[in-house]
FITOR-532093 format. One record per residue (C-alpha): residue number from 1; chain; y, x, z; residue in three letters. Coordinates in steps of 0.02 Angstrom, whole numbers. Layout:
BEGIN
rec seq=NUM; mol=A; Y=Y; X=X; Z=Z; type=ALA;
...
REM end
This chain:
BEGIN
rec seq=1; mol=A; Y=-293; X=-1598; Z=-2506; type=MET;
rec seq=2; mol=A; Y=-403; X=-1470; Z=-2472; type=ALA;
rec seq=3; mol=A; Y=-267; X=-1336; Z=-2486; type=GLN;
rec seq=4; mol=A; Y=-181; X=-1447; Z=-2350; type=ALA;
rec seq=5; mol=A; Y=-333; X=-1444; Z=-2232; type=LYS;
rec seq=6; mol=A; Y=-349; X=-1250; Z=-2247; type=ILE;
rec seq=7; mol=A; Y=-163; X=-1225; Z=-2203; type=GLN;
rec seq=8; mol=A; Y=-182; X=-1342; Z=-2052; type=ALA;
rec seq=9; mol=A; Y=-336; X=-1250; Z=-1998; type=LYS;
rec seq=10; mol=A; Y=-244; X=-1086; Z=-2006; type=MET;
rec seq=11; mol=A; Y=-105; X=-1155; Z=-1913; type=GLY;
rec seq=12; mol=A; Y=-226; X=-1206; Z=-1776; type=GLU;
rec seq=13; mol=A; Y=-291; X=-1032; Z=-1781; type=SER;
rec seq=14; mol=A; Y=-126; X=-937; Z=-1758; type=LEU;
rec seq=15; mol=A; Y=-77; X=-1057; Z=-1624; type=SER;
rec seq=16; mol=A; Y=-230; X=-1034; Z=-1526; type=SER;
rec seq=17; mol=A; Y=-220; X=-843; Z=-1549; type=LYS;
rec seq=18; mol=A; Y=-41; X=-835; Z=-1494; type=PHE;
rec seq=19; mol=A; Y=-83; X=-950; Z=-1339; type=SER;
rec seq=20; mol=A; Y=-228; X=-835; Z=-1291; type=ARG;
rec seq=21; mol=A; Y=-128; X=-679; Z=-1315; type=THR;
rec seq=22; mol=A; Y=7; X=-748; Z=-1197; type=LEU;
rec seq=23; mol=A; Y=-126; X=-793; Z=-1079; type=SER;
rec seq=24; mol=A; Y=-206; X=-614; Z=-1075; type=MET;
rec seq=25; mol=A; Y=-31; X=-542; Z=-1046; type=ALA;
rec seq=26; mol=A; Y=-6; X=-647; Z=-902; type=ASP;
rec seq=27; mol=A; Y=-159; X=-596; Z=-828; type=ARG;
rec seq=28; mol=A; Y=-133; X=-418; Z=-867; type=SER;
rec seq=29; mol=A; Y=37; X=-438; Z=-786; type=GLY;
rec seq=30; mol=A; Y=-49; X=-504; Z=-624; type=ARG;
rec seq=31; mol=A; Y=-164; X=-369; Z=-622; type=LEU;
rec seq=32; mol=A; Y=-41; X=-240; Z=-631; type=VAL;
rec seq=33; mol=A; Y=68; X=-323; Z=-501; type=ASP;
rec seq=34; mol=A; Y=-102; X=-325; Z=-385; type=SER;
rec seq=35; mol=A; Y=-128; X=-142; Z=-421; type=LEU;
rec seq=36; mol=A; Y=51; X=-91; Z=-378; type=ASP;
rec seq=37; mol=A; Y=41; X=-181; Z=-211; type=GLN;
rec seq=38; mol=A; Y=-137; X=-98; Z=-176; type=LEU;
rec seq=39; mol=A; Y=-57; X=75; Z=-222; type=GLU;
rec seq=40; mol=A; Y=82; X=38; Z=-89; type=THR;
rec seq=41; mol=A; Y=-54; X=-12; Z=47; type=ARG;
rec seq=42; mol=A; Y=-163; X=138; Z=-5; type=VAL;
rec seq=43; mol=A; Y=-11; X=260; Z=29; type=GLU;
rec seq=44; mol=A; Y=30; X=176; Z=191; type=ALA;
rec seq=45; mol=A; Y=-160; X=195; Z=239; type=LEU;
rec seq=46; mol=A; Y=-151; X=375; Z=214; type=ARG;
rec seq=47; mol=A; Y=15; X=404; Z=297; type=GLU;
rec seq=48; mol=A; Y=-49; X=304; Z=446; type=THR;
rec seq=49; mol=A; Y=-216; X=422; Z=456; type=ALA;
rec seq=50; mol=A; Y=-126; X=581; Z=429; type=THR;
rec seq=51; mol=A; Y=-9; X=521; Z=571; type=ALA;
rec seq=52; mol=A; Y=-171; X=492; Z=677; type=ILE;
rec seq=53; mol=A; Y=-234; X=656; Z=635; type=GLU;
rec seq=54; mol=A; Y=-64; X=731; Z=679; type=GLN;
rec seq=55; mol=A; Y=-68; X=645; Z=850; type=GLU;
rec seq=56; mol=A; Y=-248; X=698; Z=876; type=LYS;
rec seq=57; mol=A; Y=-192; X=881; Z=864; type=GLU;
rec seq=58; mol=A; Y=-49; X=859; Z=978; type=SER;
rec seq=59; mol=A; Y=-161; X=770; Z=1119; type=ILE;
rec seq=60; mol=A; Y=-289; X=920; Z=1101; type=LEU;
rec seq=61; mol=A; Y=-142; X=1050; Z=1108; type=GLU;
rec seq=62; mol=A; Y=-74; X=963; Z=1270; type=MET;
rec seq=63; mol=A; Y=-245; X=957; Z=1354; type=ILE;
rec seq=64; mol=A; Y=-266; X=1141; Z=1318; type=GLN;
rec seq=65; mol=A; Y=-82; X=1178; Z=1376; type=SER;
rec seq=66; mol=A; Y=-129; X=1097; Z=1549; type=VAL;
rec seq=67; mol=A; Y=-296; X=1181; Z=1561; type=GLN;
rec seq=68; mol=A; Y=-210; X=1357; Z=1533; type=ASN;
rec seq=69; mol=A; Y=-50; X=1322; Z=1631; type=SER;
rec seq=70; mol=A; Y=3; X=1414; Z=1782; type=GLN;
rec seq=71; mol=A; Y=2; X=1264; Z=1889; type=GLU;
rec seq=72; mol=A; Y=-187; X=1253; Z=1859; type=MET;
rec seq=73; mol=A; Y=-209; X=1425; Z=1912; type=ARG;
rec seq=74; mol=A; Y=-94; X=1406; Z=2059; type=SER;
rec seq=75; mol=A; Y=-203; X=1247; Z=2147; type=ILE;
rec seq=76; mol=A; Y=-352; X=1264; Z=2261; type=CYS;
rec seq=77; mol=A; Y=-528; X=1288; Z=2177; type=ALA;
rec seq=78; mol=A; Y=-586; X=1109; Z=2232; type=GLY;
rec seq=79; mol=A; Y=-429; X=1035; Z=2146; type=GLU;
rec seq=80; mol=A; Y=-447; X=1147; Z=1992; type=ARG;
rec seq=81; mol=A; Y=-627; X=1091; Z=1974; type=GLU;
rec seq=82; mol=A; Y=-588; X=913; Z=1974; type=GLU;
rec seq=83; mol=A; Y=-447; X=920; Z=1868; type=LEU;
rec seq=84; mol=A; Y=-541; X=1029; Z=1740; type=THR;
rec seq=85; mol=A; Y=-668; X=885; Z=1734; type=LEU;
rec seq=86; mol=A; Y=-539; X=766; Z=1688; type=THR;
rec seq=87; mol=A; Y=-463; X=876; Z=1558; type=ALA;
rec seq=88; mol=A; Y=-649; X=919; Z=1478; type=ASN;
rec seq=89; mol=A; Y=-671; X=720; Z=1482; type=ARG;
rec seq=90; mol=A; Y=-521; X=682; Z=1388; type=LEU;
rec seq=91; mol=A; Y=-544; X=821; Z=1269; type=MET;
rec seq=92; mol=A; Y=-715; X=749; Z=1234; type=GLY;
rec seq=93; mol=A; Y=-653; X=567; Z=1200; type=ARG;
rec seq=94; mol=A; Y=-512; X=640; Z=1098; type=THR;
rec seq=95; mol=A; Y=-635; X=753; Z=988; type=LEU;
rec seq=96; mol=A; Y=-741; X=583; Z=971; type=ALA;
rec seq=97; mol=A; Y=-599; X=503; Z=867; type=VAL;
rec seq=98; mol=A; Y=-636; X=557; Z=691; type=GLU;
rec seq=99; mol=A; Y=-519; X=539; Z=557; type=VAL;
rec seq=100; mol=A; Y=-509; X=619; Z=388; type=SER;
rec seq=101; mol=A; Y=-386; X=619; Z=238; type=VAL;
rec seq=102; mol=A; Y=-470; X=688; Z=86; type=GLY;
rec seq=103; mol=A; Y=-350; X=784; Z=-33; type=THR;
rec seq=104; mol=A; Y=-379; X=789; Z=-217; type=PRO;
rec seq=105; mol=A; Y=-392; X=981; Z=-274; type=ARG;
rec seq=106; mol=A; Y=-432; X=1067; Z=-436; type=ASN;
rec seq=107; mol=A; Y=-522; X=1231; Z=-431; type=PRO;
rec seq=108; mol=A; Y=-372; X=1339; Z=-406; type=GLN;
rec seq=109; mol=A; Y=-303; X=1234; Z=-271; type=GLN;
rec seq=110; mol=A; Y=-479; X=1238; Z=-185; type=GLN;
rec seq=111; mol=A; Y=-475; X=1435; Z=-205; type=ASP;
rec seq=112; mol=A; Y=-305; X=1450; Z=-127; type=ALA;
rec seq=113; mol=A; Y=-348; X=1332; Z=28; type=LEU;
rec seq=114; mol=A; Y=-494; X=1444; Z=52; type=ARG;
rec seq=115; mol=A; Y=-394; X=1605; Z=46; type=LYS;
rec seq=116; mol=A; Y=-263; X=1537; Z=161; type=ALA;
rec seq=117; mol=A; Y=-381; X=1483; Z=301; type=THR;
rec seq=118; mol=A; Y=-482; X=1644; Z=295; type=SER;
rec seq=119; mol=A; Y=-311; X=1737; Z=330; type=ILE;
rec seq=120; mol=A; Y=-272; X=1618; Z=470; type=ILE;
rec seq=121; mol=A; Y=-446; X=1635; Z=543; type=ASP;
rec seq=122; mol=A; Y=-457; X=1819; Z=530; type=GLU;
rec seq=123; mol=A; Y=-288; X=1827; Z=621; type=LEU;
rec seq=124; mol=A; Y=-334; X=1716; Z=754; type=VAL;
rec seq=125; mol=A; Y=-484; X=1835; Z=790; type=GLY;
rec seq=126; mol=A; Y=-364; X=1969; Z=826; type=LYS;
rec seq=127; mol=A; Y=-233; X=1879; Z=930; type=LEU;
rec seq=128; mol=A; Y=-312; X=1942; Z=1099; type=LEU;
rec seq=129; mol=A; Y=-306; X=2121; Z=1046; type=ASP;
rec seq=130; mol=A; Y=-126; X=2131; Z=1005; type=ASP;
rec seq=131; mol=A; Y=-38; X=1976; Z=1053; type=MET;
rec seq=132; mol=A; Y=134; X=2035; Z=1012; type=ASP;
rec seq=133; mol=A; Y=94; X=2102; Z=843; type=ALA;
rec seq=134; mol=A; Y=-15; X=1933; Z=808; type=GLY;
rec seq=135; mol=A; Y=143; X=1827; Z=855; type=ARG;
rec seq=136; mol=A; Y=245; X=1921; Z=732; type=ARG;
rec seq=137; mol=A; Y=120; X=1903; Z=592; type=ARG;
rec seq=138; mol=A; Y=111; X=1714; Z=630; type=LEU;
rec seq=139; mol=A; Y=310; X=1702; Z=617; type=THR;
rec seq=140; mol=A; Y=310; X=1786; Z=455; type=ALA;
rec seq=141; mol=A; Y=166; X=1683; Z=390; type=MET;
rec seq=142; mol=A; Y=257; X=1520; Z=455; type=HIS;
rec seq=143; mol=A; Y=414; X=1577; Z=373; type=ALA;
rec seq=144; mol=A; Y=304; X=1583; Z=212; type=ALA;
rec seq=145; mol=A; Y=285; X=1394; Z=227; type=CYS;
rec seq=146; mol=A; Y=453; X=1338; Z=262; type=VAL;
rec seq=147; mol=A; Y=582; X=1278; Z=123; type=THR;
rec seq=148; mol=A; Y=750; X=1332; Z=197; type=GLU;
rec seq=149; mol=A; Y=781; X=1514; Z=219; type=ALA;
rec seq=150; mol=A; Y=698; X=1588; Z=369; type=PRO;
rec seq=151; mol=A; Y=795; X=1694; Z=489; type=PRO;
rec seq=152; mol=A; Y=641; X=1826; Z=492; type=CYS;
rec seq=153; mol=A; Y=535; X=1923; Z=374; type=ALA;
rec seq=154; mol=A; Y=423; X=1821; Z=254; type=VAL;
rec seq=155; mol=A; Y=246; X=1868; Z=220; type=ASP;
rec seq=156; mol=A; Y=243; X=1874; Z=40; type=GLN;
rec seq=157; mol=A; Y=69; X=1891; Z=6; type=LYS;
rec seq=158; mol=A; Y=19; X=1745; Z=111; type=PHE;
rec seq=159; mol=A; Y=172; X=1643; Z=33; type=GLN;
rec seq=160; mol=A; Y=89; X=1669; Z=-143; type=ALA;
rec seq=161; mol=A; Y=-74; X=1599; Z=-78; type=VAL;
rec seq=162; mol=A; Y=1; X=1447; Z=10; type=VAL;
rec seq=163; mol=A; Y=104; X=1393; Z=-139; type=ILE;
rec seq=164; mol=A; Y=-64; X=1388; Z=-240; type=GLY;
rec seq=165; mol=A; Y=-133; X=1252; Z=-113; type=CYS;
rec seq=166; mol=A; Y=-107; X=1062; Z=-136; type=ALA;
rec seq=167; mol=A; Y=51; X=997; Z=-67; type=LEU;
rec seq=168; mol=A; Y=-42; X=906; Z=84; type=GLU;
rec seq=169; mol=A; Y=-143; X=1070; Z=123; type=ASP;
rec seq=170; mol=A; Y=20; X=1161; Z=132; type=GLN;
rec seq=171; mol=A; Y=84; X=1037; Z=261; type=LYS;
rec seq=172; mol=A; Y=-72; X=1050; Z=359; type=ARG;
rec seq=173; mol=A; Y=-62; X=1252; Z=354; type=ILE;
rec seq=174; mol=A; Y=119; X=1241; Z=415; type=LYS;
rec seq=175; mol=A; Y=67; X=1127; Z=560; type=ARG;
rec seq=176; mol=A; Y=-76; X=1242; Z=605; type=ARG;
rec seq=177; mol=A; Y=30; X=1390; Z=613; type=LEU;
rec seq=178; mol=A; Y=164; X=1297; Z=725; type=GLU;
rec seq=179; mol=A; Y=30; X=1259; Z=843; type=THR;
rec seq=180; mol=A; Y=-35; X=1434; Z=855; type=LEU;
rec seq=181; mol=A; Y=133; X=1506; Z=889; type=LEU;
rec seq=182; mol=A; Y=161; X=1375; Z=1018; type=ARG;
rec seq=183; mol=A; Y=-9; X=1429; Z=1102; type=ASN;
rec seq=184; mol=A; Y=37; X=1612; Z=1093; type=VAL;
rec seq=185; mol=A; Y=208; X=1574; Z=1173; type=GLY;
rec seq=186; mol=A; Y=125; X=1480; Z=1321; type=ASN;
rec seq=187; mol=A; Y=-1; X=1623; Z=1330; type=ALA;
rec seq=188; mol=A; Y=136; X=1747; Z=1346; type=GLU;
rec seq=189; mol=A; Y=227; X=1649; Z=1475; type=GLN;
rec seq=190; mol=A; Y=74; X=1637; Z=1574; type=THR;
rec seq=191; mol=A; Y=39; X=1815; Z=1570; type=ILE;
rec seq=192; mol=A; Y=224; X=1854; Z=1621; type=LYS;
rec seq=193; mol=A; Y=215; X=1737; Z=1771; type=LEU;
rec seq=194; mol=A; Y=54; X=1824; Z=1823; type=MET;
rec seq=195; mol=A; Y=130; X=1989; Z=1812; type=ASP;
rec seq=196; mol=A; Y=279; X=1939; Z=1916; type=ASN;
rec seq=197; mol=A; Y=183; X=1853; Z=2052; type=GLN;
rec seq=198; mol=A; Y=186; X=1941; Z=2216; type=LYS;
rec seq=199; mol=A; Y=22; X=2023; Z=2282; type=PRO;
rec seq=200; mol=A; Y=5; X=1885; Z=2412; type=ASP;
rec seq=201; mol=A; Y=29; X=1760; Z=2283; type=GLU;
rec seq=202; mol=A; Y=-103; X=1821; Z=2168; type=ARG;
rec seq=203; mol=A; Y=-226; X=1821; Z=2326; type=ARG;
rec seq=204; mol=A; Y=-188; X=1649; Z=2346; type=ASP;
rec seq=205; mol=A; Y=-214; X=1607; Z=2162; type=THR;
rec seq=206; mol=A; Y=-376; X=1687; Z=2163; type=ASN;
rec seq=207; mol=A; Y=-440; X=1580; Z=2307; type=GLY;
rec seq=208; mol=A; Y=-374; X=1664; Z=2455; type=GLY;
rec seq=209; mol=A; Y=-452; X=1839; Z=2427; type=GLU;
rec seq=210; mol=A; Y=-400; X=1971; Z=2551; type=GLN;
REM end
């Protein structure tokens, strides 16, 4: 009799334990599913924020292009002042949009990013001294960031630095170099247009000087 009760009790205990284990497995599965769904949303959020970052960069570049365009130089002083005020207002409103996507980095990646940024900043500071040489260097540095075989020389030292950066930082570096190359190209085009202007056109552009 006593042995039967013991066996019955053990059976109840095993049944309860087995049932509880299944319940825990169900809860764990639901939590895993929830986290999987959240991970998808997190990645979508990061992609959206990155797209907004890129749109902000694009808008700022376009505003600067308008400000430095030949058309802006060719209009009268009064209209140019009004358009400049509008461009500055748009620039301020664009800069007021703050979006930041953090990138996890280990110490080596952090150091590589610092070196890459320093190299680009140093080159930017020298662009006005020799724009043609600066454009060639920018082209070689950009070639170091592309996966396909570039049709030009590659800056091997810069490439070694960029490879050490986090993947997202590599993409940002490439975008920055592309923006700089476009700005240099626009500046060179403006200089050529100014050089090709007739003396009378230059006087009109400068406000009708005689």
